[in-house]
N, C-alpha and C positions, 0 to 999 in steps of 0.2 A: 527694291530689295536691299541695295547697298547705300541708300540715301542719295542726297544730291552732292555729287562730287564735281559738278561743272564749274565751280568757282573757287578753286584752291590756287591762289596766285603763285605761291611758291612752286608748286608742281608744274604749273603752266610755264613759268620762267625757266625752270630747270629743264623741262622737256624741250623748250624752244632752243636753248643754248646747246644741249646735247645733240639735237637734230641738226643744227647748223654745223657743229663739229663733225658729225657723222657724214653729212653731205660733202663737206670740204675734204674729208679724208678719202671718200670714194672718188670724188672728182680729181683730186691730186694723184691718186693711184692710176687712174685712167690716163691722165696727162703724162705722167712719168713713164708709163708703159708704152705710150705712143702707138706705133704700128703693131707692137706685140700684143696689144689688148684686143680681144675679140670675145663675143658672146657665144662663139661656136667652140664646142669641145673638140680638141684635136686628138686624133688617134695615131698620127704620125708626126715626126719632127719635120718642120719646114726648114729648108736649108738656110734661109736668111734670118731665122729666129735667134734672138740672143736673150740670155737670162738677165733680167733687170734686177740690179742690187742697189740702186740709188734711190733717193727720196724716201717715201714711206716703205718701200721694199727692203730698206736697210734694217727696219725694225720689225717687220711682219712679213710672213710669207704670202698672205692674202689680204692686203690692206683694203681692197675693194669690198670684200666680204665683211671685214671688221667695221668699215664705215656703214655698210648696209645694216648690220646688226644694231649699231648704236642709233642710227636713224630710225629704224623700225620700232625699237623699244621707246625711244624718245617721243615719237609721234603719239604713242598711247599715253605717255605721261602728259604731253601737251593737251590731249583731249580729255584728260582725267578719266581714263578708262581702266579701272583697277583689275578687271577680269583679264583683259588681253595683255596688260603689263606683266602680270604674274605668269600667264600661260606662255 
């Protein structure tokens, strides 16, 4: 339908680089948040919780989500998948 997109070296390289940057950003955010990072949504404030404002949190409120976004779009570029990249 869309032709053979499986061998576009430029998109593969860009996808790989952006995926690595996205993964690094996500991992850096988790590392900087330390014990304050959890996958569980809290509905009450924990007494020993502190707001993290250093590292990637100095530039973004949710750097883990930013990293995940870049990683997920980049993997589709890496795979040369035009439909999922646009969607």
